[in-house]
C-alpha positions as CSV (number, residue, x, y, z in Angstrom):
1,M,23.0,83.7,-38.1
2,K,23.4,83.7,-34.4
3,N,19.8,82.9,-33.8
4,R,20.2,79.9,-36.2
5,I,23.1,78.6,-34.2
6,V,21.2,78.8,-31.0
7,T,18.2,77.1,-32.6
8,L,20.5,74.2,-33.8
9,A,22.0,73.9,-30.4
10,I,18.6,73.6,-28.7
11,V,17.5,71.0,-31.3
12,A,20.7,69.0,-30.8
13,A,20.2,69.1,-27.0
14,I,16.6,67.9,-27.4
15,L,17.8,65.0,-29.6
16,V,20.4,63.8,-27.3
17,M,18.4,64.2,-24.1
18,P,16.7,60.7,-24.3
19,T,20.1,59.1,-24.7
20,I,21.5,61.0,-21.7
21,V,18.4,60.0,-19.7
22,A,18.6,56.4,-20.7
23,L,22.4,56.3,-20.0
24,T,21.8,57.9,-16.6
25,S,19.1,55.4,-15.9
26,F,21.2,52.5,-17.0
27,I,24.1,53.6,-14.8
28,Y,21.8,54.1,-11.8
29,S,20.2,50.6,-12.4
30,K,23.6,49.0,-12.6
31,S,24.5,50.4,-9.3
32,N,21.0,49.7,-7.9
33,P,20.0,46.4,-9.6
34,V,16.9,45.6,-7.5
35,T,14.4,48.1,-8.8
36,A,11.1,47.5,-10.6
37,G,12.6,48.7,-13.8
38,A,15.9,46.7,-13.6
39,V,14.7,43.3,-12.4
40,S,13.8,41.0,-15.3
41,K,13.2,37.8,-13.3
42,L,12.8,36.7,-9.7
43,V,12.7,33.4,-7.9
44,L,10.5,33.4,-4.8
45,T,11.0,30.7,-2.1
46,L,8.2,30.6,0.4
47,P,8.6,29.7,4.1
48,S,7.3,26.2,3.2
49,G,10.4,25.7,1.0
50,E,8.3,25.8,-2.3
51,S,10.0,27.9,-5.0
52,E,8.5,29.5,-8.1
53,T,10.1,31.6,-10.9
54,Y,8.4,34.8,-12.1
55,L,9.3,36.8,-15.2
56,K,8.7,40.5,-15.5
57,T,7.1,39.9,-18.9
58,D,4.3,37.9,-17.3
59,K,1.3,40.1,-16.6
60,D,0.4,38.1,-13.5
61,S,3.8,38.9,-12.0
62,K,3.4,42.6,-11.9
63,S,1.7,42.8,-8.5
64,L,4.3,40.5,-7.0
65,Y,7.2,42.6,-8.3
66,N,5.6,45.8,-7.0
67,A,4.8,44.4,-3.6
68,L,8.2,42.9,-3.0
69,I,10.3,45.7,-4.4
70,G,8.0,48.3,-2.8
71,M,9.1,47.1,0.6
72,H,12.5,48.5,-0.1
73,K,11.2,52.1,-0.4
74,N,11.9,54.3,2.7
75,A,13.2,51.2,4.6
76,K,15.4,52.1,7.6
77,K,18.8,50.5,8.1
78,V,19.1,48.6,11.4
79,S,21.9,46.6,13.1
80,S,20.0,43.5,14.0
81,L,16.6,41.9,14.3
82,P,14.8,43.0,17.5
83,T,15.1,40.7,20.5
84,G,11.9,39.1,21.8
85,V,10.4,39.0,18.3
86,S,9.6,35.4,17.3
87,G,7.6,33.6,14.7
88,F,9.0,35.3,11.6
89,S,8.0,33.8,8.3
90,V,11.2,33.8,6.2
91,Y,10.9,34.5,2.4
92,K,13.9,34.3,0.1
93,V,14.0,36.1,-3.2
94,S,16.6,35.8,-5.9
95,Y,16.5,38.9,-8.2
96,S,18.0,38.9,-11.7
97,S,19.0,42.1,-13.5
98,Y,21.7,42.9,-16.0
99,N,23.2,39.4,-15.6
100,K,23.6,40.0,-11.9
101,V,21.8,38.0,-9.2
102,S,21.0,39.5,-5.8
103,E,19.8,37.4,-2.9
104,Y,17.4,39.0,-0.5
105,T,15.8,37.6,2.7
106,Y,12.6,38.9,4.1
107,Y,11.5,38.4,7.8
108,L,7.8,39.0,7.9
109,S,5.3,38.9,10.8
110,S,1.6,39.6,11.2
111,D,2.7,42.8,13.0
112,S,3.4,45.1,10.0
113,S,5.6,47.3,12.2
114,K,8.0,44.5,12.7
115,C,8.9,43.3,9.3
116,F,12.5,43.3,8.0
117,Y,14.7,42.4,5.0
118,R,18.4,41.7,4.4
119,D,19.7,42.9,1.0
120,G,22.2,41.3,-1.3
121,S,25.2,42.9,0.6
122,G,24.0,41.6,3.9
123,K,22.6,44.9,5.3
124,L,19.5,44.6,7.4
125,F,16.5,47.0,7.0
126,R,13.2,47.6,8.8
127,I,10.4,47.8,6.3
128,E,8.1,50.8,6.5
129,K,4.7,49.7,7.9
130,K,2.6,50.8,4.9
131,N,4.9,49.0,2.5
132,A,4.8,45.8,4.6
133,V,1.0,46.0,4.6
134,S,1.0,46.1,0.8
135,F,2.8,42.8,0.6
136,L,1.0,41.2,3.6
137,K,-2.3,41.7,1.7
138,T,-1.2,39.7,-1.2
139,E,-1.9,36.0,-1.8
140,F,1.8,35.3,-1.3
141,A,1.7,36.3,2.3
142,T,-0.7,33.6,3.5
143,D,2.3,31.7,5.0
144,V,2.5,34.5,7.6
145,F,-1.0,33.6,8.7
146,P,-1.6,29.9,9.5
147,N,-5.4,30.5,9.5
148,A,-5.2,31.5,5.8
149,S,-4.9,27.9,4.7
150,Q,-8.1,26.4,3.4
151,P,-9.4,23.3,5.2
152,T,-8.2,19.9,4.1
153,L,-10.5,16.9,3.7
154,N,-9.7,13.2,3.7
155,V,-12.4,10.8,2.5
156,G,-12.0,7.2,3.7
157,R,-8.5,6.1,2.8
158,T,-8.0,8.9,0.3
159,D,-5.8,11.9,1.3
160,N,-6.6,15.5,0.6
161,V,-9.7,15.7,-1.6
162,L,-9.7,19.1,-3.1
163,P,-12.9,21.3,-3.4
164,S,-14.4,22.0,-6.8
165,S,-15.2,25.5,-5.5
166,I,-14.4,27.3,-2.3
167,S,-14.6,30.7,-0.7
168,W,-12.2,31.2,2.3
169,K,-11.6,34.3,4.4
170,Y,-9.1,34.7,7.2
171,I,-8.2,37.5,9.7
172,G,-5.0,39.0,8.3
173,I,-3.1,42.2,8.6
174,N,-4.5,44.8,11.0
175,G,-7.4,42.4,12.0
176,T,-9.2,42.6,8.7
177,Y,-10.4,39.7,6.6
178,A,-8.6,38.8,3.5
179,D,-8.9,36.1,0.8
180,G,-7.3,32.8,1.9
181,D,-5.0,30.4,0.2
182,I,-7.1,28.6,-2.4
183,N,-6.4,25.2,-4.0
184,K,-9.1,23.6,-6.1
185,A,-9.5,20.3,-7.9
186,N,-8.3,19.9,-11.4
187,G,-10.3,17.1,-12.9
188,S,-12.2,14.2,-11.4
189,Q,-11.4,12.6,-8.0
190,T,-11.9,9.0,-6.8
191,C,-12.0,8.0,-3.2
192,V,-12.0,4.6,-1.6
193,V,-14.4,4.2,1.3
194,S,-15.2,1.3,3.5
195,G,-17.9,0.9,6.2
196,G,-19.4,4.3,5.4
197,L,-18.6,7.8,4.1
198,Q,-15.9,9.0,6.4
199,L,-15.3,12.8,6.0
200,D,-12.3,13.9,8.0
201,F,-11.7,17.7,8.0
202,D,-8.7,19.2,9.8
203,I,-11.0,22.2,10.6
204,A,-14.4,20.9,11.6
205,P,-17.2,22.5,9.6
206,D,-20.3,23.8,11.3
207,Y,-22.5,22.3,8.6
208,I,-22.2,19.4,6.2
209,Y,-24.7,18.5,3.5
210,A,-24.3,15.5,1.2
211,V,-26.0,14.4,-2.1
212,I,-25.2,10.8,-3.2
213,K,-26.2,9.3,-6.5
214,N,-25.7,5.8,-7.9
215,Q,-24.2,5.0,-11.2
216,A,-27.7,5.0,-12.8
217,G,-28.0,8.7,-11.8
218,A,-30.7,8.1,-9.2
219,T,-30.4,10.0,-5.9
220,V,-30.0,7.6,-3.0
221,F,-29.3,10.3,-0.3
222,D,-30.0,14.1,-0.1
223,D,-29.8,15.4,3.4
224,E,-27.4,16.5,6.2
225,Y,-24.3,14.3,6.5
226,E,-25.2,13.1,10.0
227,N,-28.3,11.4,8.7
228,I,-26.6,9.1,6.2
229,D,-27.9,5.5,6.3
230,P,-24.9,3.2,6.9
231,S,-26.6,0.4,4.9
232,L,-25.8,2.4,1.7
233,F,-22.2,1.2,2.2
234,A,-22.8,-2.4,3.1
235,D,-22.0,-3.7,-0.4
236,N,-19.3,-2.9,-2.9
237,T,-20.6,-0.2,-5.2
238,V,-19.8,3.2,-6.8
239,Y,-21.4,6.5,-6.0
240,D,-21.1,10.1,-7.2
241,V,-21.0,12.4,-4.2
242,K,-21.4,16.1,-3.6
243,V,-20.5,17.5,-0.2
244,I,-21.2,21.1,0.9
245,A,-19.3,22.2,4.0
246,K,-19.7,25.6,5.7
247,W,-17.7,27.3,8.4
248,Y,-19.6,30.2,9.9
249,K,-18.2,33.7,10.7
250,T,-18.2,34.1,14.4
251,E,-16.3,36.3,16.9
252,N,-14.1,33.4,18.1
253,R,-13.2,32.2,14.6
254,S,-10.2,33.5,12.7
255,N,-11.4,32.2,9.4
256,Y,-14.7,31.2,7.7
257,G,-16.0,30.1,4.3
258,E,-17.9,27.5,2.2
259,A,-16.7,24.7,0.0
260,E,-18.2,22.2,-2.4
261,Y,-16.5,18.8,-3.1
262,L,-17.3,16.5,-6.0
263,F,-15.9,13.0,-6.1
264,T,-16.6,9.4,-7.0
265,A,-16.8,7.1,-4.0
266,N,-15.6,3.6,-4.6
267,V,-17.3,1.7,-1.8
268,Q,-15.5,-1.3,-0.4
269,S,-17.5,-3.1,2.2
270,P,-15.6,-4.1,5.4
271,P,-13.6,-7.2,5.0
272,V,-15.0,-10.5,6.4
273,F,-12.8,-13.5,7.3
274,Y,-13.9,-17.2,7.6
275,V,-12.0,-20.3,8.6
276,S,-13.0,-23.8,7.2
277,E,-14.7,-26.2,9.5
278,H,-13.7,-29.7,10.2
279,A,-15.0,-32.4,12.6
280,S,-11.6,-32.6,14.2
281,L,-8.2,-31.0,13.6
282,K,-4.8,-32.3,14.6
283,Y,-1.2,-31.3,14.0
284,G,-0.4,-32.2,10.4
285,D,-3.9,-31.0,9.3
286,F,-4.6,-27.7,7.5
287,V,-7.4,-25.2,7.2
288,I,-8.5,-22.7,4.6
289,V,-8.9,-19.1,5.6
290,S,-11.2,-17.2,3.2
291,A,-11.8,-13.4,2.9
292,K,-14.3,-11.3,1.1
293,N,-14.4,-7.6,0.3
294,I,-10.7,-7.5,-0.4
295,V,-9.1,-5.2,-3.0
296,D,-5.4,-5.8,-2.4
297,P,-4.7,-9.2,-0.8
298,S,-1.1,-8.2,-0.2
299,L,-2.4,-5.9,2.5
300,I,-3.8,-8.7,4.6
301,T,-1.7,-9.6,7.6
302,F,-1.9,-12.9,9.4
303,S,-0.6,-14.0,12.7
304,A,-1.3,-16.9,15.1
305,E,-1.1,-17.4,18.8
306,P,0.7,-19.7,19.6
307,A,2.9,-18.9,16.6
308,I,3.0,-21.3,13.7
309,E,5.7,-22.0,11.1
310,A,3.7,-21.1,8.0
311,K,3.3,-17.7,6.3
312,P,0.0,-18.0,4.4
313,V,-0.6,-16.2,1.1
314,F,-4.1,-15.3,-0.2
315,Y,-5.2,-16.1,-3.7
316,E,-8.5,-15.2,-5.5
317,Y,-11.2,-17.5,-6.6
318,G,-14.8,-16.5,-7.3
319,G,-14.4,-13.0,-5.9
320,Y,-13.1,-14.3,-2.6
321,Y,-9.5,-14.7,-1.4
322,H,-8.2,-18.0,0.2
323,A,-5.1,-19.0,2.0
324,I,-4.1,-22.5,3.2
325,V,-2.8,-22.6,6.8
326,P,-0.9,-25.8,7.8
327,F,-0.3,-27.0,11.4
328,S,3.2,-28.4,11.2
329,L,4.4,-31.3,13.2
330,K,7.3,-29.0,14.2
331,D,4.7,-26.6,15.8
332,E,3.4,-29.5,17.8
333,S,6.8,-30.3,19.3
334,V,7.4,-26.6,20.1
335,N,4.0,-25.8,21.6
336,K,4.0,-28.8,24.0
337,G,0.3,-29.6,23.7
338,E,-1.0,-26.1,23.2
339,L,-4.1,-26.9,21.2
340,D,-6.2,-23.7,21.3
341,Y,-5.1,-21.3,18.5
342,T,-6.2,-17.8,17.6
343,F,-5.7,-16.5,14.1
344,T,-5.6,-12.7,13.9
345,L,-6.2,-11.1,10.5
346,T,-6.0,-7.5,9.7
347,Y,-7.0,-5.5,6.6
348,G,-7.0,-1.7,6.8
349,D,-8.8,-0.8,10.1
350,T,-10.5,-4.2,10.4
351,V,-9.1,-6.7,12.9
352,R,-10.7,-10.2,13.1
353,E,-9.8,-13.0,15.5
354,L,-10.7,-16.6,14.4
355,P,-10.5,-19.4,17.0
356,V,-9.2,-22.8,16.0
357,T,-8.9,-25.9,18.2
358,L,-6.7,-28.9,17.6
359,E,-7.3,-32.3,19.2
360,K,-4.5,-34.3,20.7
361,R,-2.7,-36.7,18.4
362,S,-1.4,-40.1,19.2
363,V,1.9,-40.9,17.5
364,G,2.3,-44.5,16.2
365,K,5.5,-46.4,15.5
366,D,6.6,-48.5,12.5
367,Y,9.6,-50.7,13.1
368,Q,11.4,-51.5,9.8
369,K,14.0,-54.2,9.5
370,I,16.1,-52.7,6.7
371,E,19.7,-53.9,6.4
372,K,22.2,-51.4,7.8
373,T,24.2,-51.4,4.6
374,T,21.2,-50.4,2.6
375,I,20.4,-47.6,5.1
376,E,24.0,-46.3,5.0
377,E,23.9,-46.4,1.2
378,L,20.5,-44.9,0.5
379,R,19.5,-42.9,3.5
380,N,22.3,-40.8,4.8
381,E,23.1,-37.1,5.2
382,T,24.2,-36.8,1.6
383,T,21.1,-38.4,0.1
384,I,18.7,-36.5,2.5
385,A,20.4,-33.2,1.5
386,E,20.2,-34.1,-2.2
387,F,16.4,-34.8,-1.8
388,N,15.8,-31.6,0.1
389,E,17.8,-29.4,-2.3
390,T,16.0,-31.0,-5.3
391,V,12.4,-30.8,-4.2
392,A,12.4,-27.8,-1.8
393,P,12.1,-25.2,-4.6
394,Y,9.1,-27.0,-6.0
395,L,7.4,-27.7,-2.6
396,G,8.0,-24.2,-1.3
397,A,6.7,-22.3,-4.3
398,H,3.0,-21.6,-4.8
399,E,0.9,-20.7,-7.8
400,E,-2.0,-18.3,-7.9
401,K,-4.4,-20.6,-9.7
402,L,-6.4,-22.7,-7.3
403,Y,-6.8,-25.9,-9.2
404,W,-8.2,-27.7,-6.2
405,M,-11.3,-25.5,-6.0
406,S,-12.9,-27.1,-9.1
407,D,-12.8,-30.6,-7.6
408,N,-11.7,-30.4,-4.0
409,K,-12.0,-33.8,-2.4
410,I,-8.7,-35.6,-2.2
411,M,-8.6,-39.1,-3.7
412,D,-6.2,-41.8,-2.7
413,P,-3.4,-42.3,-5.3
414,T,-4.1,-46.0,-5.1
415,T,-6.8,-48.4,-4.0
416,R,-4.4,-50.3,-1.8
417,K,-4.2,-50.1,2.0
418,I,-1.9,-47.8,3.9
419,R,1.2,-49.5,5.3
420,S,2.9,-46.5,7.1
421,G,0.7,-43.6,8.1
422,F,1.5,-39.9,8.2
423,G,3.3,-38.4,11.2
424,I,4.3,-41.8,12.8
425,N,7.8,-42.5,14.0
426,I,9.7,-44.7,11.5
427,I,12.2,-46.8,13.5
428,L,15.1,-48.3,11.5
429,E,16.1,-50.8,14.1
430,K,19.4,-52.0,12.6
431,A,20.8,-48.5,12.3
432,G,19.3,-47.0,15.5
433,I,17.5,-44.2,13.5
434,T,14.1,-42.7,14.2
435,Y,12.4,-40.1,12.1
436,S,8.9,-38.7,11.6
437,H,7.1,-39.9,8.5
438,E,6.2,-37.0,6.2
439,G,3.7,-38.9,4.0
440,V,1.9,-42.2,3.6
441,N,3.3,-45.5,2.3
442,Y,1.0,-48.0,0.7
443,Y,1.0,-51.8,0.2
444,V,1.0,-52.0,-3.5
445,K,1.7,-54.6,-6.2
446,D,3.9,-54.5,-9.2
447,G,2.1,-52.9,-12.1
448,D,-0.3,-50.8,-10.0
449,S,-0.9,-47.3,-11.4
450,V,-0.5,-44.1,-9.5
451,K,-3.2,-41.5,-9.8
452,V,-3.0,-37.8,-8.9
453,C,-5.0,-36.8,-5.8
454,L,-6.4,-33.4,-7.0
455,P,-6.5,-31.4,-10.2
456,G,-3.2,-29.5,-10.8
457,K,-0.1,-28.9,-12.9
458,V,3.0,-31.1,-13.0
459,V,6.0,-29.1,-11.8
460,Y,8.6,-31.8,-11.3
461,V,9.5,-35.2,-12.9
462,G,12.8,-36.6,-11.9
463,E,14.7,-38.9,-9.6
464,T,16.7,-38.7,-6.4
465,T,18.7,-41.4,-4.5
466,L,16.3,-41.2,-1.5
467,S,12.9,-40.9,-3.3
468,G,13.6,-42.7,-6.5
469,R,11.5,-41.7,-9.5
470,T,9.4,-38.8,-8.3
471,V,6.6,-36.6,-9.5
472,I,5.4,-33.3,-7.9
473,V,2.1,-31.8,-8.8
474,E,1.1,-28.1,-8.0
475,H,-2.6,-27.8,-6.9
476,G,-2.5,-24.0,-6.3
477,G,-2.2,-21.6,-3.4
478,G,0.8,-23.5,-1.9
479,L,-0.7,-27.0,-1.9
480,K,1.5,-29.8,-3.6
481,S,1.5,-33.5,-3.8
482,L,4.5,-35.8,-4.2
483,Y,4.7,-39.4,-5.5
484,A,7.9,-41.4,-5.0
485,H,9.6,-44.8,-5.6
486,M,7.8,-45.2,-8.9
487,S,9.2,-47.5,-11.6
488,S,8.1,-45.2,-14.4
489,T,6.3,-41.9,-15.0
490,N,4.1,-40.8,-17.9
491,V,3.6,-37.0,-17.4
492,T,5.7,-34.0,-18.3
493,V,6.5,-30.8,-16.5
494,G,4.0,-28.1,-17.3
495,Q,1.2,-30.5,-18.1
496,E,-2.2,-29.7,-16.5
497,I,-4.0,-32.8,-15.3
498,G,-7.4,-33.6,-13.7
499,K,-7.9,-35.6,-10.5
500,G,-7.4,-39.3,-11.1
501,T,-5.0,-38.9,-14.0
502,V,-2.5,-41.8,-14.1
503,I,1.0,-40.2,-13.6
504,G,3.1,-43.4,-13.4
505,I,3.5,-47.0,-12.2
506,V,4.6,-48.1,-8.7
507,G,8.1,-49.4,-8.1
508,S,10.9,-49.9,-5.7
509,T,13.3,-47.1,-6.7
510,G,15.1,-45.1,-4.0
511,F,15.1,-46.0,-0.3
512,C,12.2,-48.3,0.3
513,T,11.3,-51.9,1.2
514,G,10.1,-53.8,-1.8
515,T,7.5,-52.4,-4.2
516,T,6.2,-49.2,-2.5
517,L,4.3,-46.0,-3.2
518,H,5.1,-43.0,-1.0
519,F,2.5,-40.2,-1.2
520,G,3.1,-36.8,0.4
521,L,1.0,-33.7,0.7
522,Y,2.6,-30.3,1.3
523,V,1.6,-26.8,2.1
524,Y,4.3,-24.2,1.5
525,G,6.8,-27.0,1.9
526,T,5.2,-28.2,5.2
527,P,4.2,-31.9,5.1
528,V,0.5,-32.4,6.0
529,R,-1.8,-35.4,6.2
530,Y,-4.7,-35.9,3.8
531,Y,-7.0,-37.9,6.1
532,N,-10.5,-36.3,6.4
533,Y,-10.0,-34.3,3.2
534,E,-10.9,-37.3,1.1
535,T,-14.4,-37.1,2.6
536,E,-14.7,-33.5,3.6
537,G,-12.7,-32.1,0.7
538,V,-10.2,-29.2,0.8
539,S,-13.2,-27.2,1.9
540,V,-13.9,-23.5,2.5
541,H,-16.4,-22.1,4.9
542,S,-20.0,-23.1,3.9
543,T,-21.0,-19.5,3.5
544,V,-18.2,-18.8,1.1
545,A,-18.7,-22.2,-0.7
546,E,-22.3,-21.3,-1.4
547,A,-21.3,-17.8,-2.7
548,I,-18.7,-19.1,-5.1
549,G,-20.8,-22.1,-6.3
550,L,-19.0,-24.9,-4.5
551,K,-20.9,-27.9,-3.2
């Protein structure tokens, strides 16, 4: 009987032993939450500031858990970090266990004997050397060694092209080589290049080899990078490129390796700029600046010396981009006879200067004997403001479609002779008023029709006190024409019309002397003259004109 009781006691003790062990382990873990067995999740923040969460259940997290928590083993408590030690890489780790979060900070250096951590209660410890080495050998410790980072490659205007494959070694802990920080491409990469295949490595390779294939799959280059023929990048095209780069292992190098890069090169030839040619240019005239090999016209910058009032905008036609540049009469008064201009255009790394010369302009006078009462009624501050407020939004706007390209010689809106030319001084003798004429007035007869000077779209049909019945036609790219003082109009807003289309009948509405037609041409709201363009056309540079099929 006694033996049976002893046996039962032994069996009972054996049965409850796992429970006691588990309870003891739980109590210990609760009091020591940062152990490999207790931590269920950790958040690692690298010195770079990048954070990542790791779960204990993830197989790939096991080595990180062991390396981090292993640094606590046999660590010695210290009062402060040693003086004279600099260059610590600071890692922060948030450990989660039993609904408790403990924040640890690790101060690591390439010297494994000088690595420390601060626990969740703020106590500071020196990490035992062999345990520091265990962590410093992991991929997570590459921030401690700047030479661990793989080379970066920029191609043309494309940042950080990643390798498709790479092997990278660096001198790490105790002067031994370790695997570097590897980041490879995930999918295809496209690079924009101009003027050649520019490969910019932050760590210069000792050897670069390139294989270039066209879109048909034919190899157009297979040799060392330094032997590339620049003519391969003279025209817009697309290539498939493989680059092999090698960094040799030498006594003086703290890292070495080999990488292969695969990418598509979108070749954009260097931009070229032209300016239209005229027999003579004066203030009030305008020129066309054209550009080829442009992808994003908004990246073109334009400036002039001396400065001009206009801010040209480039629009596409026939694969080229074009902008109209007016020489305002206001610029003439400001620059006091400065007639030699330099246009500076930039796009990416390309800077091009285009010289433009203006001839001197003589300013005529037109004395008009209009009654003072008529002037006071129809041409005063109020009527001028009304006109400007009405037409300015239409004259200043610009549409992308270049209607004038299809038929670009300006025609007179009437066959009659000019009465008051562009840019002359109109002198209202009886009111003592002088102003610069912003258009052309014609001698016309009742019943004469008014024809549009270029192809375009009607954007305004209306009437103001100053201009009478008025039509404004958009010709594209900032070029507009205005027709005033008509007795009637026969077009509607939004109507696209060809050159020579009758838009109305002349009249004497608004401020004018008898039956009159006022014709004005504008670029971005700047009044310009049309002389020369009726014979030369709103021309582009002859090279560009041939390329886009203009005569």
